[in-house]
N, C-alpha and C positions, 0 to 999 in steps of 0.2 A: 451393514455388510458392504463389501466393495461393489457388488453389481446390483444391489437392491433398487437403486434409483433409475436404472436403465430400462427403457421400453424394449420389449422382446417380440420377435416374430420368427418362429422356427419351422415355417413351412412355405417355401418359395421355390418356384420353378424357373429355370433358365431355358434358353433356346436349345440347350443340349438335350432336353427332353421335349417338352411341348409349350414352353413359354416363349415370349417374343424378345426378351432382353438377354444380353450377354452377362457373364458374371461381373464385368466392369460396370456395365450400365446398372445392374442391380445394386452395386455398392453405392453409386451416386444417388439412386432413388431412396435407398435405406437411409443414407446420410441426411437427405432433404426431408425425410419423413419424421425424423427425430428418434427413430429406433436405434438402440445402441448395441443390441445383441441379435444376431440373425443366423439362419442356416439355409443354404441352398440344398433342397432335397429333390433332386431330379428323379424321374421314374426309372428305376432299375439301371442307373448310370452314375458312376462316380468320377467320370473323366473331367468334370468341371470343379471338383471339390478343392483342389489345390489352387486353381485360379481364383475361386471364391475367397479362399483364405488370404491369398496375396493381396487382392484388391481391398479386402476388409482391413488388413493391416495398413495398407497405403492410405486408407481413409480414416484411420484411427478408430476403427470399429471393432467390436468383439464378434467372434465367429465360432460356431460349432459345426464340425464336420457331420454331414448327414446324407441320407438317401431314402427314397420312398420305394419300398419293395412290394411287388405284387405277390399275392398268395391266394389260395383257395380254402374257403371254410364253408362246409355244408353246401357245396355246389355254387357258392357265390364268390365274387371277386372282392377281396379285402386287401387294404393297404396297411403295411406296417412301416412306420418311420423308424429308421435306425440311426442313432446318434453316437458319435465318438468311435466309429468303427476303424479297424486297422485296414487301411486301403490296400495293403499287400496280401491280405488273407486269401489264400487260394480257394477254399470252399465258397467264400462269399463272392469272389469274382466269377467263379464258375456258375453260381446261381444267377447272378445278374446277367451274364452272357446268355444263359439258357432262356431267361425271361425275355430278353430283347429278341432273340431268335424266334421264340414262339409268337411274339407279337408281329414280327416281320412276316412270318408265314401266314398269320391270320389276315393281315392286310392284303397280301397277294391273293389269298383265296376269296376275299371279299370282292375284289375286282373281277376275278374269274367268274364269280356268281353273277355279278351285275352284267357282265358281257353276255353271259348265257341267257339272262332274262331280257335282253334286248336294249339295255341302256346304251347311250352313246359313249362307250368306253371300250378300250381294248387292253388286254393284258400286256401285250408287247409295248404299247405306248406307255403304259404305267411303269413298266420296268425301266424305261429310258427317261422317265420324267424326273427333272431336277427340282427337288423340293427346296424352297427357300426357307431355311430354319428360322429366319427372323420374323416370319409370319406367325410362328407359333403353331399350335395344333399338331397335326400329324400328316404324313404324306398322302394318305387316302383322302382326308378332308380337303387339303389344298388342291389335289388333283381334280376332285369332283367340283370344287368351286370354280376352278379354271375351265372346266368343261361345261359350266352353266347348269349343273344338275342340282346344286344347293348353293346357298348364299353365305352361310356361316355355320359355326358349330351347333347352334341351337336348331337351325333349319335341318342340318344333317341328322341330328338325333330325333327330331320330330318326324322326318321323312322315313327313317329306317327303324324306328323303335320296335316295330312288330316283326322285323325280319331278323331272325336269330343268326342267320349266316353273316350278317353285317355287325350287329351290336353285341353278340355273345363273345365274351372274352375267352382267351385260351384257358385250359386247365393248368394252372400253375401248381407248384408244390404246396402241400398242406401248410396252413398257417403255423402250426406248432413246430414243423420242421424249419420253416423260415426263421422263427423266433430263436430256435436253438442255434442256427447258423450265425445269427446276429450276435448272440451272447458269446459264442466261441471265437468270434472275430473281435471281442473286446467291446462290443457295442451295447447300447441300451435300446430295447424294443418298446416302441410306443404305438398304441392303436390310433391310426389316423381317422379323423372325421367319423366317429362310430355311428352317427345318425345322418349320414349323407342321404340315405333314403328315409322316408318318413317312418315313424314308428308310434305305436300307442304308448300311453303313459305307463301302463303296467308292464311293458316289455323292457324298459330301460335297464333296470338292475339285472334282469335275467340275461340280457345280451352282454352287458359288461362283465358279468360273472363268467360267462363262457370264455372270454378272452383272458380274464384273470387266471382262470384254470389252465389256459394254454401257455401262460408264462409272460404276458406283457408286464412291463414295469411302470407303465404310465399310460395316460389317456390324453388325447388332444381335446380338452374340454371346450376350448373356444375355437370355433371354425365358422365361416360364413353360412354354412348349412344348418347351424344350430340356432334355435331361438333362445331367449334368455332362460326359459324354463329348462330346456335340455342341458344347457351349460351348467345351470344350478345343480341339476341332478347328477351330472357327471362329476362336478366338484365334490358333492357330498359322498359319492361312491369312492372317489380317490382318497378323501380324508379318512373315511372309515376303514379303508384297506391299505392305507399308507402307500399310495401310489403317486408317482410323479405327475404333475399337472403341466400341460403345455398349451401354447397359444400359437395358432397359425392362420395366416390370411389365405394360404393356398393361392397366392398371387401367381398369375401366368402372364404378367406384363399387360399389354394392351389387348390380349385375347379375350379376357373377361374383365371388363372395366369395373365391375362391382367389387372385385377382390383387390383391395388396396393394401400395400405393405403398411403394417402398423395400424390397421383399421380398428383393432380392438382397444388400443390405448391402454395396455396392461403392462405394468412394470414387474420386474423379477420379484421385488419385495411383496407384490400383491398375491403371489401364488407360491407353490412349493415345487421347484424344479429339481429338488433332491440332488442326486449324484451328478446331474447334468452340469452343475456348477463346476465340477472338476474337469469337464471337457471344454470349457470356454477358453478360447485362444485369444 
């Protein structure tokens, strides 16, 4: 088949969300990595999709339009990758805007909480803080680094892991509603990194079955957070249930050095990406 010999990476973040590279820089890294098909999947933001497409074309690379959408399932934060979406779809754009506003409000309230608790921060100073998007991460993180309160994203998570006012994410729309919006926008919903958090062996199929019932059409079987056994079990589940199989580095540029574009060295012909082949540009 036409694309089968090409390496693939369908989960990459640009500085438009929390990565450190622009869509142009990502295209250069993709080219140098040997990957032939990729997708920029920024968090709840599609403003870089067309730039990604342009720079992919300029670099003789193939591209799939994508976005990573936040949702809530059983009081937990879940990410759904949406591929091939209609960028002009109104309900989809309303959902993405709503998610960005919720996260913005959460960041503001985090700083207000820290100020109240006596940390060397002020809410007014934070509102006027100019975040350099090329640093990656998010505004609160970079502000706290510049204030000398933490050193990097790991230090931030370690420091505030037990403070729900800081680490708890907003209550987004339910996962099944998000999946329905993706489908109505002409897109394909894929469960991102299903085992980002550790899980016991006997929970794998149970967890994946929940999302199958909610309407996902694929699973990100290969992700840096998955060991070989988890990837194997995800593959078996997809094959048994005729689901799309995807591969993602979840690269954030230089923010997380261990997540390298193309790190899994998997070709399209090695897996079944199903109808996603029809969305390759």
